[in-house]
N, C-alpha and C positions, 0 to 999 in steps of 0.2 A: 425336344428336352423328354425322356423316359420316365418311366415309372420313376416314382419316389424324385422328381424332379431331375434325374441324372440325365446326362443323354445319354440317345442310345447308341451302344459300340457297335453296328450294324451298319456293314462301310456301305453293303452294295445300296441298302434304304437309307441313311442317315438321317430322314426327313421326316422315320414315318415314327411314331411312339410306340415303346413295347405295349399300352396300352392297348395301342391301335390297330399290332399287328395278331396281340391275341385275339381283338377281336374277330379280326377276318381269319383267322385257323378255324376260331368258335363256328363262324359263319357256313366255314366251308367244310366241316364236321358235317358240319347241322343238313346243310345240301347233299352231303354223302348221305344222311342217314335215313331223308325222307327217300331218297330213292331207291336206299335199301327194302322199306317198308313197302313205297307203289309194287316192288320185286315180288313180294313177299306176297303181299294181297293178291295182286293178278297170277299167286303158283298158288293160290289158296284156291281162288274162282275156275280158275282150269283144274285143280283136285273138285272141287266139290261138283261141277260142271258133269267128267270120267263118275264121279259114284254116283251119282244120279241115274248117266245115262244104261251103269251097273245092272243099277235096282230096277230101271225099267225088262232091263234082260231077265231077270231072276224074275217078278212077276209075269212077262208074259209066258216062259218055261216052265217053270218049277213051282208055278200056281203059292206063293210066300205073298205072305202079307203083314203090313206094316205093323199089326202087332208080332210075330215075327220077331221082327224087325228091331223093334224096344226091348225084346225079351230079350233079344242076345245081345245090344246093347249095354242094357244092364247087367247080365251076368259077366261083358269079358270087363265090364267099372267096376266090377264086383273080386277079379280076382287080384288081388295081392300084387303075384310075379313071383322072382325066383329069390333064393337065398345067396348075399353073397358069401362067393368061398374065401375071403378076406378072414372077412370083421365076422361075419351070421348073421348079419343082419337081412331083413325084408329089403328088397328093393324095389322102387313102382316099376313095372310096366310102362310107365308115360316118361322114365327117364333112361339115358344111357349108359349111367354108373352111378356109383351107390353112392347114396347121399353123405354120410356118416363116414366112408376111407376115400372116396373116389378109384374104387375098381373099377378099371368095364364091367358091365354087362352080357351075358352071355346072347345073345340075341337065337331066340328060341323060334321064330316062323321069321316070313318077308317080310313079315307087318312090322314085327320090331327093329330090322334094316332102314328102315325108310327114317 
């Protein structure tokens, strides 16, 4: 029997109800999302390691302090971004497009393109 007491119309698996099929499908999607989250976590870990290595090189070769890094980070956080060509509102650097009209933002630097 399928959903709402009706027989399943699936000819390939008539023994599986609609609810069971939906449950299996959702389980499969959840598994896919788990893999995606794991892959993203691995990328973040690699990027963190690269950032740490670059920071160490900067400190060794250019006498830069953590206070310098924090000041620059705060400065970049405070920058609003650019103005949208389509609607004129400010586009945050954290987003790749305007949150108001959906227009794509122009990349300002190589870091905005990542």
